[in-house]
PDB file of N, H, CA, C and O in Angstrom:
ATOM      1  N   MET A   1     122.570  97.444  97.636  1.00  0.00           N
ATOM      2  CA  MET A   1     121.438  97.909  98.404  1.00  0.00           C
ATOM      3  C   MET A   1     120.486  98.676  97.483  1.00  0.00           C
ATOM      4  O   MET A   1     120.910  99.538  96.713  1.00  0.00           O
ATOM      5  N   ALA A   2     119.231  98.359  97.572  1.00  0.00           N
ATOM      6  H   ALA A   2     118.886  97.658  98.198  1.00  0.00           H
ATOM      7  CA  ALA A   2     118.221  98.980  96.733  1.00  0.00           C
ATOM      8  C   ALA A   2     117.989 100.434  97.130  1.00  0.00           C
ATOM      9  O   ALA A   2     118.064 100.797  98.303  1.00  0.00           O
ATOM     10  N   SER A   3     117.708 101.250  96.126  1.00  0.00           N
ATOM     11  H   SER A   3     117.647 100.955  95.173  1.00  0.00           H
ATOM     12  CA  SER A   3     117.283 102.619  96.396  1.00  0.00           C
ATOM     13  C   SER A   3     115.862 102.758  95.883  1.00  0.00           C
ATOM     14  O   SER A   3     115.474 102.092  94.924  1.00  0.00           O
ATOM     15  N   ARG A   4     115.089 103.618  96.518  1.00  0.00           N
ATOM     16  H   ARG A   4     115.404 104.159  97.298  1.00  0.00           H
ATOM     17  CA  ARG A   4     113.666 103.723  96.200  1.00  0.00           C
ATOM     18  C   ARG A   4     113.265 105.179  96.096  1.00  0.00           C
ATOM     19  O   ARG A   4     113.624 106.004  96.936  1.00  0.00           O
ATOM     20  N   ILE A   5     112.504 105.485  95.034  1.00  0.00           N
ATOM     21  H   ILE A   5     112.213 104.815  94.352  1.00  0.00           H
ATOM     22  CA  ILE A   5     111.866 106.790  94.907  1.00  0.00           C
ATOM     23  C   ILE A   5     110.395 106.535  94.613  1.00  0.00           C
ATOM     24  O   ILE A   5     110.012 105.425  94.245  1.00  0.00           O
ATOM     25  N   VAL A   6     109.580 107.559  94.775  1.00  0.00           N
ATOM     26  H   VAL A   6     109.892 108.461  95.073  1.00  0.00           H
ATOM     27  CA  VAL A   6     108.163 107.466  94.415  1.00  0.00           C
ATOM     28  C   VAL A   6     107.883 108.570  93.411  1.00  0.00           C
ATOM     29  O   VAL A   6     108.150 109.746  93.662  1.00  0.00           O
ATOM     30  N   HIS A   7     107.338 108.167  92.266  1.00  0.00           N
ATOM     31  H   HIS A   7     107.122 107.212  92.063  1.00  0.00           H
ATOM     32  CA  HIS A   7     106.998 109.131  91.211  1.00  0.00           C
ATOM     33  C   HIS A   7     105.537 108.926  90.847  1.00  0.00           C
ATOM     34  O   HIS A   7     105.145 107.842  90.414  1.00  0.00           O
ATOM     35  N   ARG A   8     104.733 109.969  91.022  1.00  0.00           N
ATOM     36  H   ARG A   8     105.052 110.850  91.374  1.00  0.00           H
ATOM     37  CA  ARG A   8     103.291 109.904  90.739  1.00  0.00           C
ATOM     38  C   ARG A   8     102.619 108.753  91.481  1.00  0.00           C
ATOM     39  O   ARG A   8     101.705 108.107  90.968  1.00  0.00           O
ATOM     40  N   GLY A   9     103.094 108.515  92.698  1.00  0.00           N
ATOM     41  H   GLY A   9     103.837 109.040  93.115  1.00  0.00           H
ATOM     42  CA  GLY A   9     102.493 107.481  93.538  1.00  0.00           C
ATOM     43  C   GLY A   9     102.966 106.072  93.250  1.00  0.00           C
ATOM     44  O   GLY A   9     102.486 105.121  93.867  1.00  0.00           O
ATOM     45  N   VAL A  10     103.901 105.919  92.320  1.00  0.00           N
ATOM     46  H   VAL A  10     104.291 106.691  91.818  1.00  0.00           H
ATOM     47  CA  VAL A  10     104.422 104.595  91.967  1.00  0.00           C
ATOM     48  C   VAL A  10     105.849 104.463  92.496  1.00  0.00           C
ATOM     49  O   VAL A  10     106.700 105.310  92.225  1.00  0.00           O
ATOM     50  N   ALA A  11     106.099 103.401  93.248  1.00  0.00           N
ATOM     51  H   ALA A  11     105.408 102.713  93.468  1.00  0.00           H
ATOM     52  CA  ALA A  11     107.454 103.150  93.751  1.00  0.00           C
ATOM     53  C   ALA A  11     108.332 102.667  92.606  1.00  0.00           C
ATOM     54  O   ALA A  11     107.952 101.775  91.847  1.00  0.00           O
ATOM     55  N   ILE A  12     109.516 103.270  92.491  1.00  0.00           N
ATOM     56  H   ILE A  12     109.825 103.995  93.107  1.00  0.00           H
ATOM     57  CA  ILE A  12     110.524 102.850  91.521  1.00  0.00           C
ATOM     58  C   ILE A  12     111.748 102.458  92.330  1.00  0.00           C
ATOM     59  O   ILE A  12     112.336 103.283  93.028  1.00  0.00           O
ATOM     60  N   VAL A  13     112.126 101.190  92.229  1.00  0.00           N
ATOM     61  H   VAL A  13     111.648 100.520  91.661  1.00  0.00           H
ATOM     62  CA  VAL A  13     113.206 100.650  93.039  1.00  0.00           C
ATOM     63  C   VAL A  13     114.374 100.252  92.140  1.00  0.00           C
ATOM     64  O   VAL A  13     114.206  99.449  91.222  1.00  0.00           O
ATOM     65  N   THR A  14     115.547 100.807  92.397  1.00  0.00           N
ATOM     66  H   THR A  14     115.684 101.459  93.143  1.00  0.00           H
ATOM     67  CA  THR A  14     116.752 100.389  91.697  1.00  0.00           C
ATOM     68  C   THR A  14     117.421  99.327  92.559  1.00  0.00           C
ATOM     69  O   THR A  14     117.849  99.590  93.683  1.00  0.00           O
ATOM     70  N   LEU A  15     117.500  98.125  92.005  1.00  0.00           N
ATOM     71  H   LEU A  15     117.153  97.912  91.092  1.00  0.00           H
ATOM     72  CA  LEU A  15     118.038  97.001  92.756  1.00  0.00           C
ATOM     73  C   LEU A  15     119.558  96.999  92.740  1.00  0.00           C
ATOM     74  O   LEU A  15     120.188  97.379  91.753  1.00  0.00           O
ATOM     75  N   GLY A  16     120.132  96.565  93.850  1.00  0.00           N
ATOM     76  H   GLY A  16     119.620  96.256  94.652  1.00  0.00           H
ATOM     77  CA  GLY A  16     121.565  96.380  93.936  1.00  0.00           C
ATOM     78  C   GLY A  16     121.948  95.016  93.388  1.00  0.00           C
ATOM     79  O   GLY A  16     121.086  94.182  93.111  1.00  0.00           O
ATOM     80  N   GLU A  17     123.227  94.800  93.238  1.00  0.00           N
ATOM     81  H   GLU A  17     123.927  95.478  93.464  1.00  0.00           H
ATOM     82  CA  GLU A  17     123.714  93.528  92.720  1.00  0.00           C
ATOM     83  C   GLU A  17     123.245  92.375  93.604  1.00  0.00           C
ATOM     84  O   GLU A  17     123.388  92.418  94.826  1.00  0.00           O
ATOM     85  N   GLY A  18     122.697  91.369  92.989  1.00  0.00           N
ATOM     86  H   GLY A  18     122.580  91.333  91.996  1.00  0.00           H
ATOM     87  CA  GLY A  18     122.243  90.188  93.714  1.00  0.00           C
ATOM     88  C   GLY A  18     120.840  90.287  94.288  1.00  0.00           C
ATOM     89  O   GLY A  18     120.327  89.297  94.809  1.00  0.00           O
ATOM     90  N   GLU A  19     120.199  91.455  94.209  1.00  0.00           N
ATOM     91  H   GLU A  19     120.616  92.260  93.786  1.00  0.00           H
ATOM     92  CA  GLU A  19     118.837  91.596  94.720  1.00  0.00           C
ATOM     93  C   GLU A  19     117.850  91.150  93.643  1.00  0.00           C
ATOM     94  O   GLU A  19     118.048  91.415  92.457  1.00  0.00           O
ATOM     95  N   ALA A  20     116.788  90.473  94.070  1.00  0.00           N
ATOM     96  H   ALA A  20     116.627  90.259  95.033  1.00  0.00           H
ATOM     97  CA  ALA A  20     115.839  89.883  93.132  1.00  0.00           C
ATOM     98  C   ALA A  20     114.590  90.738  92.961  1.00  0.00           C
ATOM     99  O   ALA A  20     114.106  91.354  93.910  1.00  0.00           O
ATOM    100  N   VAL A  21     114.082  90.763  91.742  1.00  0.00           N
ATOM    101  H   VAL A  21     114.476  90.262  90.971  1.00  0.00           H
ATOM    102  CA  VAL A  21     112.843  91.471  91.444  1.00  0.00           C
ATOM    103  C   VAL A  21     111.693  90.835  92.221  1.00  0.00           C
ATOM    104  O   VAL A  21     110.789  91.534  92.679  1.00  0.00           O
ATOM    105  N   ALA A  22     111.726  89.534  92.369  1.00  0.00           N
ATOM    106  H   ALA A  22     112.460  88.966  91.997  1.00  0.00           H
ATOM    107  CA  ALA A  22     110.636  88.801  93.014  1.00  0.00           C
ATOM    108  C   ALA A  22     110.381  89.250  94.452  1.00  0.00           C
ATOM    109  O   ALA A  22     109.293  89.012  94.977  1.00  0.00           O
ATOM    110  N   GLN A  23     111.337  89.881  95.093  1.00  0.00           N
ATOM    111  H   GLN A  23     112.221  90.074  94.667  1.00  0.00           H
ATOM    112  CA  GLN A  23     111.171  90.301  96.492  1.00  0.00           C
ATOM    113  C   GLN A  23     110.370  91.591  96.633  1.00  0.00           C
ATOM    114  O   GLN A  23     110.046  91.995  97.749  1.00  0.00           O
ATOM    115  N   LEU A  24     110.047  92.242  95.517  1.00  0.00           N
ATOM    116  H   LEU A  24     110.311  91.914  94.610  1.00  0.00           H
ATOM    117  CA  LEU A  24     109.375  93.536  95.566  1.00  0.00           C
ATOM    118  C   LEU A  24     107.865  93.399  95.683  1.00  0.00           C
ATOM    119  O   LEU A  24     107.283  92.378  95.318  1.00  0.00           O
ATOM    120  N   ALA A  25     107.252  94.449  96.198  1.00  0.00           N
ATOM    121  H   ALA A  25     107.725  95.279  96.494  1.00  0.00           H
ATOM    122  CA  ALA A  25     105.797  94.493  96.359  1.00  0.00           C
ATOM    123  C   ALA A  25     105.132  94.678  95.000  1.00  0.00           C
ATOM    124  O   ALA A  25     105.744  95.214  94.076  1.00  0.00           O
ATOM    125  N   PRO A  26     103.894  94.241  94.874  1.00  0.00           N
ATOM    126  CA  PRO A  26     103.150  94.438  93.628  1.00  0.00           C
ATOM    127  C   PRO A  26     102.961  95.928  93.305  1.00  0.00           C
ATOM    128  O   PRO A  26     103.050  96.790  94.179  1.00  0.00           O
ATOM    129  N   ASN A  27     102.702  96.195  92.039  1.00  0.00           N
ATOM    130  H   ASN A  27     102.629  95.495  91.328  1.00  0.00           H
ATOM    131  CA  ASN A  27     102.406  97.542  91.536  1.00  0.00           C
ATOM    132  C   ASN A  27     103.562  98.519  91.706  1.00  0.00           C
ATOM    133  O   ASN A  27     103.362  99.684  92.049  1.00  0.00           O
ATOM    134  N   CYS A  28     104.767  98.032  91.463  1.00  0.00           N
ATOM    135  H   CYS A  28     104.929  97.085  91.185  1.00  0.00           H
ATOM    136  CA  CYS A  28     105.914  98.933  91.476  1.00  0.00           C
ATOM    137  C   CYS A  28     106.764  98.656  90.238  1.00  0.00           C
ATOM    138  O   CYS A  28     106.492  97.728  89.476  1.00  0.00           O
ATOM    139  N   ILE A  29     107.772  99.456  90.056  1.00  0.00           N
ATOM    140  H   ILE A  29     107.994 100.210  90.675  1.00  0.00           H
ATOM    141  CA  ILE A  29     108.686  99.311  88.930  1.00  0.00           C
ATOM    142  C   ILE A  29     110.078  99.068  89.496  1.00  0.00           C
ATOM    143  O   ILE A  29     110.513  99.752  90.422  1.00  0.00           O
ATOM    144  N   ALA A  30     110.766  98.090  88.928  1.00  0.00           N
ATOM    145  H   ALA A  30     110.413  97.535  88.176  1.00  0.00           H
ATOM    146  CA  ALA A  30     112.130  97.793  89.349  1.00  0.00           C
ATOM    147  C   ALA A  30     113.090  98.111  88.212  1.00  0.00           C
ATOM    148  O   ALA A  30     112.762  97.939  87.038  1.00  0.00           O
ATOM    149  N   ILE A  31     114.261  98.572  88.572  1.00  0.00           N
ATOM    150  H   ILE A  31     114.527  98.712  89.526  1.00  0.00           H
ATOM    151  CA  ILE A  31     115.343  98.768  87.620  1.00  0.00           C
ATOM    152  C   ILE A  31     116.471  97.851  88.079  1.00  0.00           C
ATOM    153  O   ILE A  31     116.947  97.944  89.210  1.00  0.00           O
ATOM    154  N   ARG A  32     116.884  96.970  87.183  1.00  0.00           N
ATOM    155  H   ARG A  32     116.497  96.895  86.264  1.00  0.00           H
ATOM    156  CA  ARG A  32     117.951  96.037  87.539  1.00  0.00           C
ATOM    157  C   ARG A  32     119.010  96.033  86.441  1.00  0.00           C
ATOM    158  O   ARG A  32     118.740  96.358  85.285  1.00  0.00           O
ATOM    159  N   ARG A  33     120.209  95.659  86.834  1.00  0.00           N
ATOM    160  H   ARG A  33     120.428  95.395  87.773  1.00  0.00           H
ATOM    161  CA  ARG A  33     121.322  95.643  85.885  1.00  0.00           C
ATOM    162  C   ARG A  33     121.836  94.225  85.722  1.00  0.00           C
ATOM    163  O   ARG A  33     121.920  93.462  86.684  1.00  0.00           O
ATOM    164  N   ASP A  34     122.178  93.887  84.488  1.00  0.00           N
ATOM    165  H   ASP A  34     122.110  94.507  83.707  1.00  0.00           H
ATOM    166  CA  ASP A  34     122.901  92.650  84.231  1.00  0.00           C
ATOM    167  C   ASP A  34     123.944  92.943  83.153  1.00  0.00           C
ATOM    168  O   ASP A  34     124.175  94.105  82.817  1.00  0.00           O
ATOM    169  N   ALA A  35     124.564  91.919  82.620  1.00  0.00           N
ATOM    170  H   ALA A  35     124.376  90.975  82.893  1.00  0.00           H
ATOM    171  CA  ALA A  35     125.643  92.105  81.646  1.00  0.00           C
ATOM    172  C   ALA A  35     125.166  92.820  80.382  1.00  0.00           C
ATOM    173  O   ALA A  35     125.961  93.478  79.711  1.00  0.00           O
ATOM    174  N   ALA A  36     123.886  92.698  80.052  1.00  0.00           N
ATOM    175  H   ALA A  36     123.241  92.162  80.597  1.00  0.00           H
ATOM    176  CA  ALA A  36     123.348  93.317  78.838  1.00  0.00           C
ATOM    177  C   ALA A  36     123.044  94.803  79.015  1.00  0.00           C
ATOM    178  O   ALA A  36     123.050  95.551  78.038  1.00  0.00           O
ATOM    179  N   GLY A  37     122.782  95.237  80.240  1.00  0.00           N
ATOM    180  H   GLY A  37     122.777  94.629  81.034  1.00  0.00           H
ATOM    181  CA  GLY A  37     122.450  96.639  80.494  1.00  0.00           C
ATOM    182  C   GLY A  37     121.457  96.803  81.620  1.00  0.00           C
ATOM    183  O   GLY A  37     121.383  95.968  82.521  1.00  0.00           O
ATOM    184  N   TRP A  38     120.685  97.889  81.568  1.00  0.00           N
ATOM    185  H   TRP A  38     120.745  98.567  80.836  1.00  0.00           H
ATOM    186  CA  TRP A  38     119.738  98.256  82.623  1.00  0.00           C
ATOM    187  C   TRP A  38     118.311  97.947  82.166  1.00  0.00           C
ATOM    188  O   TRP A  38     117.867  98.447  81.133  1.00  0.00           O
ATOM    189  N   TRP A  39     117.603  97.132  82.925  1.00  0.00           N
ATOM    190  H   TRP A  39     117.963  96.726  83.765  1.00  0.00           H
ATOM    191  CA  TRP A  39     116.257  96.685  82.593  1.00  0.00           C
ATOM    192  C   TRP A  39     115.219  97.410  83.441  1.00  0.00           C
ATOM    193  O   TRP A  39     115.424  97.633  84.635  1.00  0.00           O
ATOM    194  N   THR A  40     114.111  97.774  82.817  1.00  0.00           N
ATOM    195  H   THR A  40     113.945  97.594  81.847  1.00  0.00           H
ATOM    196  CA  THR A  40     112.967  98.346  83.507  1.00  0.00           C
ATOM    197  C   THR A  40     111.923  97.240  83.617  1.00  0.00           C
ATOM    198  O   THR A  40     111.428  96.745  82.605  1.00  0.00           O
ATOM    199  N   CYS A  41     111.588  96.853  84.849  1.00  0.00           N
ATOM    200  H   CYS A  41     111.990  97.255  85.672  1.00  0.00           H
ATOM    201  CA  CYS A  41     110.685  95.728  85.108  1.00  0.00           C
ATOM    202  C   CYS A  41     109.430  96.221  85.821  1.00  0.00           C
ATOM    203  O   CYS A  41     109.500  97.070  86.710  1.00  0.00           O
ATOM    204  N   PHE A  42     108.307  95.689  85.430  1.00  0.00           N
ATOM    205  H   PHE A  42     108.250  95.000  84.708  1.00  0.00           H
ATOM    206  CA  PHE A  42     107.019  96.086  85.992  1.00  0.00           C
ATOM    207  C   PHE A  42     106.445  94.920  86.789  1.00  0.00           C
ATOM    208  O   PHE A  42     106.273  93.825  86.253  1.00  0.00           O
ATOM    209  N   ILE A  43     106.152  95.149  88.059  1.00  0.00           N
ATOM    210  H   ILE A  43     106.292  96.038  88.495  1.00  0.00           H
ATOM    211  CA  ILE A  43     105.589  94.112  88.922  1.00  0.00           C
ATOM    212  C   ILE A  43     104.090  94.359  89.014  1.00  0.00           C
ATOM    213  O   ILE A  43     103.657  95.386  89.537  1.00  0.00           O
ATOM    214  N   GLY A  44     103.302  93.423  88.510  1.00  0.00           N
ATOM    215  H   GLY A  44     103.654  92.588  88.085  1.00  0.00           H
ATOM    216  CA  GLY A  44     101.854  93.558  88.483  1.00  0.00           C
ATOM    217  C   GLY A  44     101.215  93.292  89.827  1.00  0.00           C
ATOM    218  O   GLY A  44     101.878  92.868  90.774  1.00  0.00           O
ATOM    219  N   ALA A  45      99.925  93.545  89.900  1.00  0.00           N
ATOM    220  H   ALA A  45      99.386  93.889  89.131  1.00  0.00           H
ATOM    221  CA  ALA A  45      99.167  93.355  91.140  1.00  0.00           C
ATOM    222  C   ALA A  45      99.222  91.918  91.629  1.00  0.00           C
ATOM    223  O   ALA A  45      99.153  91.661  92.831  1.00  0.00           O
ATOM    224  N   ASP A  46      99.347  90.982  90.697  1.00  0.00           N
ATOM    225  H   ASP A  46      99.403  91.190  89.720  1.00  0.00           H
ATOM    226  CA  ASP A  46      99.405  89.566  91.070  1.00  0.00           C
ATOM    227  C   ASP A  46     100.835  89.046  91.215  1.00  0.00           C
ATOM    228  O   ASP A  46     101.046  87.847  91.398  1.00  0.00           O
ATOM    229  N   GLY A  47     101.823  89.951  91.134  1.00  0.00           N
ATOM    230  H   GLY A  47     101.652  90.925  90.986  1.00  0.00           H
ATOM    231  CA  GLY A  47     103.217  89.574  91.304  1.00  0.00           C
ATOM    232  C   GLY A  47     103.932  89.191  90.022  1.00  0.00           C
ATOM    233  O   GLY A  47     105.128  88.903  90.049  1.00  0.00           O
ATOM    234  N   THR A  48     103.221  89.180  88.892  1.00  0.00           N
ATOM    235  H   THR A  48     102.249  89.414  88.870  1.00  0.00           H
ATOM    236  CA  THR A  48     103.891  88.870  87.635  1.00  0.00           C
ATOM    237  C   THR A  48     104.861  89.984  87.271  1.00  0.00           C
ATOM    238  O   THR A  48     104.637  91.152  87.589  1.00  0.00           O
ATOM    239  N   VAL A  49     105.930  89.608  86.606  1.00  0.00           N
ATOM    240  H   VAL A  49     106.112  88.659  86.348  1.00  0.00           H
ATOM    241  CA  VAL A  49     106.967  90.566  86.223  1.00  0.00           C
ATOM    242  C   VAL A  49     107.050  90.629  84.707  1.00  0.00           C
ATOM    243  O   VAL A  49     107.199  89.605  84.041  1.00  0.00           O
ATOM    244  N   GLU A  50     106.952  91.833  84.168  1.00  0.00           N
ATOM    245  H   GLU A  50     106.831  92.665  84.710  1.00  0.00           H
ATOM    246  CA  GLU A  50     107.135  92.076  82.739  1.00  0.00           C
ATOM    247  C   GLU A  50     108.231  93.115  82.596  1.00  0.00           C
ATOM    248  O   GLU A  50     108.401  93.980  83.456  1.00  0.00           O
ATOM    249  N   GLU A  51     108.973  93.022  81.500  1.00  0.00           N
ATOM    250  H   GLU A  51     108.834  92.319  80.802  1.00  0.00           H
ATOM    251  CA  GLU A  51     110.008  94.011  81.246  1.00  0.00           C
ATOM    252  C   GLU A  51     110.072  94.294  79.757  1.00  0.00           C
ATOM    253  O   GLU A  51     109.597  93.508  78.937  1.00  0.00           O
ATOM    254  N   TYR A  52     110.668  95.434  79.421  1.00  0.00           N
ATOM    255  H   TYR A  52     111.054  96.072  80.088  1.00  0.00           H
ATOM    256  CA  TYR A  52     110.839  95.771  78.019  1.00  0.00           C
ATOM    257  C   TYR A  52     111.731  94.722  77.359  1.00  0.00           C
ATOM    258  O   TYR A  52     112.462  94.009  78.047  1.00  0.00           O
ATOM    259  N   ASP A  53     111.674  94.623  76.031  1.00  0.00           N
ATOM    260  H   ASP A  53     111.080  95.201  75.473  1.00  0.00           H
ATOM    261  CA  ASP A  53     112.404  93.574  75.325  1.00  0.00           C
ATOM    262  C   ASP A  53     113.889  93.870  75.144  1.00  0.00           C
ATOM    263  O   ASP A  53     114.639  92.993  74.714  1.00  0.00           O
ATOM    264  N   GLN A  54     114.325  95.080  75.461  1.00  0.00           N
ATOM    265  H   GLN A  54     113.716  95.791  75.811  1.00  0.00           H
ATOM    266  CA  GLN A  54     115.739  95.423  75.373  1.00  0.00           C
ATOM    267  C   GLN A  54     116.134  96.281  76.570  1.00  0.00           C
ATOM    268  O   GLN A  54     115.337  97.087  77.050  1.00  0.00           O
ATOM    269  N   PRO A  55     117.360  96.110  77.051  1.00  0.00           N
ATOM    270  CA  PRO A  55     117.821  96.931  78.174  1.00  0.00           C
ATOM    271  C   PRO A  55     118.252  98.317  77.693  1.00  0.00           C
ATOM    272  O   PRO A  55     118.459  98.550  76.503  1.00  0.00           O
ATOM    273  N   TYR A  56     118.375  99.214  78.644  1.00  0.00           N
ATOM    274  H   TYR A  56     118.207  99.025  79.611  1.00  0.00           H
ATOM    275  CA  TYR A  56     118.898 100.550  78.372  1.00  0.00           C
ATOM    276  C   TYR A  56     120.393 100.557  78.635  1.00  0.00           C
ATOM    277  O   TYR A  56     120.905  99.724  79.383  1.00  0.00           O
ATOM    278  N   ALA A  57     121.088 101.499  78.019  1.00  0.00           N
ATOM    279  H   ALA A  57     120.672 102.176  77.412  1.00  0.00           H
ATOM    280  CA  ALA A  57     122.532 101.588  78.171  1.00  0.00           C
ATOM    281  C   ALA A  57     122.947 102.147  79.532  1.00  0.00           C
ATOM    282  O   ALA A  57     124.054 101.882  79.999  1.00  0.00           O
ATOM    283  N   SER A  58     122.064 102.920  80.169  1.00  0.00           N
ATOM    284  H   SER A  58     121.164 103.136  79.789  1.00  0.00           H
ATOM    285  CA  SER A  58     122.429 103.536  81.448  1.00  0.00           C
ATOM    286  C   SER A  58     121.273 103.459  82.444  1.00  0.00           C
ATOM    287  O   SER A  58     120.118 103.259  82.069  1.00  0.00           O
ATOM    288  N   ARG A  59     121.611 103.619  83.703  1.00  0.00           N
ATOM    289  H   ARG A  59     122.549 103.782  84.008  1.00  0.00           H
ATOM    290  CA  ARG A  59     120.602 103.653  84.755  1.00  0.00           C
ATOM    291  C   ARG A  59     119.670 104.834  84.547  1.00  0.00           C
ATOM    292  O   ARG A  59     118.461 104.710  84.742  1.00  0.00           O
ATOM    293  N   ASP A  60     120.214 105.971  84.155  1.00  0.00           N
ATOM    294  H   ASP A  60     121.196 106.072  83.997  1.00  0.00           H
ATOM    295  CA  ASP A  60     119.394 107.165  83.939  1.00  0.00           C
ATOM    296  C   ASP A  60     118.336 106.938  82.866  1.00  0.00           C
ATOM    297  O   ASP A  60     117.191 107.357  83.034  1.00  0.00           O
ATOM    298  N   GLU A  61     118.697 106.287  81.774  1.00  0.00           N
ATOM    299  H   GLU A  61     119.628 105.946  81.637  1.00  0.00           H
ATOM    300  CA  GLU A  61     117.722 106.004  80.719  1.00  0.00           C
ATOM    301  C   GLU A  61     116.611 105.082  81.232  1.00  0.00           C
ATOM    302  O   GLU A  61     115.434 105.299  80.941  1.00  0.00           O
ATOM    303  N   ALA A  62     116.988 104.063  81.991  1.00  0.00           N
ATOM    304  H   ALA A  62     117.944 103.887  82.228  1.00  0.00           H
ATOM    305  CA  ALA A  62     115.999 103.141  82.555  1.00  0.00           C
ATOM    306  C   ALA A  62     115.094 103.879  83.544  1.00  0.00           C
ATOM    307  O   ALA A  62     113.890 103.625  83.591  1.00  0.00           O
ATOM    308  N   LEU A  63     115.663 104.779  84.325  1.00  0.00           N
ATOM    309  H   LEU A  63     116.641 104.985  84.287  1.00  0.00           H
ATOM    310  CA  LEU A  63     114.879 105.557  85.278  1.00  0.00           C
ATOM    311  C   LEU A  63     113.915 106.489  84.559  1.00  0.00           C
ATOM    312  O   LEU A  63     112.765 106.623  84.979  1.00  0.00           O
ATOM    313  N   TRP A  64     114.356 107.131  83.491  1.00  0.00           N
ATOM    314  H   TRP A  64     115.290 107.022  83.150  1.00  0.00           H
ATOM    315  CA  TRP A  64     113.463 108.008  82.719  1.00  0.00           C
ATOM    316  C   TRP A  64     112.286 107.205  82.173  1.00  0.00           C
ATOM    317  O   TRP A  64     111.147 107.672  82.203  1.00  0.00           O
ATOM    318  N   ALA A  65     112.559 105.997  81.673  1.00  0.00           N
ATOM    319  H   ALA A  65     113.484 105.619  81.649  1.00  0.00           H
ATOM    320  CA  ALA A  65     111.493 105.143  81.145  1.00  0.00           C
ATOM    321  C   ALA A  65     110.521 104.759  82.254  1.00  0.00           C
ATOM    322  O   ALA A  65     109.308 104.740  82.046  1.00  0.00           O
ATOM    323  N   ALA A  66     111.059 104.455  83.431  1.00  0.00           N
ATOM    324  H   ALA A  66     112.045 104.470  83.599  1.00  0.00           H
ATOM    325  CA  ALA A  66     110.211 104.086  84.572  1.00  0.00           C
ATOM    326  C   ALA A  66     109.330 105.263  84.988  1.00  0.00           C
ATOM    327  O   ALA A  66     108.149 105.079  85.281  1.00  0.00           O
ATOM    328  N   LYS A  67     109.889 106.451  85.013  1.00  0.00           N
ATOM    329  H   LYS A  67     110.848 106.600  84.775  1.00  0.00           H
ATOM    330  CA  LYS A  67     109.107 107.637  85.375  1.00  0.00           C
ATOM    331  C   LYS A  67     108.022 107.909  84.338  1.00  0.00           C
ATOM    332  O   LYS A  67     106.905 108.286  84.693  1.00  0.00           O
ATOM    333  N   ALA A  68     108.340 107.722  83.072  1.00  0.00           N
ATOM    334  H   ALA A  68     109.247 107.415  82.784  1.00  0.00           H
ATOM    335  CA  ALA A  68     107.343 107.915  82.023  1.00  0.00           C
ATOM    336  C   ALA A  68     106.207 106.912  82.187  1.00  0.00           C
ATOM    337  O   ALA A  68     105.041 107.277  82.031  1.00  0.00           O
ATOM    338  N   ALA A  69     106.520 105.662  82.499  1.00  0.00           N
ATOM    339  H   ALA A  69     107.466 105.365  82.626  1.00  0.00           H
ATOM    340  CA  ALA A  69     105.495 104.647  82.720  1.00  0.00           C
ATOM    341  C   ALA A  69     104.652 104.998  83.938  1.00  0.00           C
ATOM    342  O   ALA A  69     103.441 104.780  83.936  1.00  0.00           O
ATOM    343  N   ALA A  70     105.275 105.536  84.969  1.00  0.00           N
ATOM    344  H   ALA A  70     106.259 105.714  84.970  1.00  0.00           H
ATOM    345  CA  ALA A  70     104.541 105.903  86.189  1.00  0.00           C
ATOM    346  C   ALA A  70     103.546 107.032  85.917  1.00  0.00           C
ATOM    347  O   ALA A  70     102.525 107.142  86.596  1.00  0.00           O
ATOM    348  N   GLU A  71     103.845 107.865  84.928  1.00  0.00           N
ATOM    349  H   GLU A  71     104.675 107.775  84.376  1.00  0.00           H
ATOM    350  CA  GLU A  71     102.912 108.939  84.567  1.00  0.00           C
ATOM    351  C   GLU A  71     101.546 108.373  84.177  1.00  0.00           C
ATOM    352  O   GLU A  71     100.519 109.015  84.397  1.00  0.00           O
ATOM    353  N   TYR A  72     101.538 107.182  83.602  1.00  0.00           N
ATOM    354  H   TYR A  72     102.373 106.660  83.424  1.00  0.00           H
ATOM    355  CA  TYR A  72     100.317 106.537  83.138  1.00  0.00           C
ATOM    356  C   TYR A  72      99.802 105.482  84.097  1.00  0.00           C
ATOM    357  O   TYR A  72      98.756 104.879  83.857  1.00  0.00           O
ATOM    358  N   GLY A  73     100.534 105.252  85.191  1.00  0.00           N
ATOM    359  H   GLY A  73     101.384 105.741  85.387  1.00  0.00           H
ATOM    360  CA  GLY A  73     100.187 104.171  86.113  1.00  0.00           C
ATOM    361  C   GLY A  73     100.677 102.858  85.539  1.00  0.00           C
ATOM    362  O   GLY A  73     100.933 102.750  84.340  1.00  0.00           O
ATOM    363  N   ILE A  74     100.806 101.868  86.395  1.00  0.00           N
ATOM    364  H   ILE A  74     100.598 101.955  87.369  1.00  0.00           H
ATOM    365  CA  ILE A  74     101.289 100.577  85.877  1.00  0.00           C
ATOM    366  C   ILE A  74     100.247  99.508  86.053  1.00  0.00           C
ATOM    367  O   ILE A  74     100.473  98.358  85.677  1.00  0.00           O
TER     368      ILE A  74
END
């Protein structure tokens, strides 16, 4: 089950297992986990998804990165 917070007006959603980034609204940040680690994904106004080129080792690190990005808007 996804959890959601809002930081500086930007929704940051941590996805649960099996939940897809594509289901999220535009202009938000998603945090998802796979075998490689925790990914910070950015959903653009047109629905495009971009993510950093490497995952983070923990959910907390990915969340900190998402909050830092929200400081500047996405």
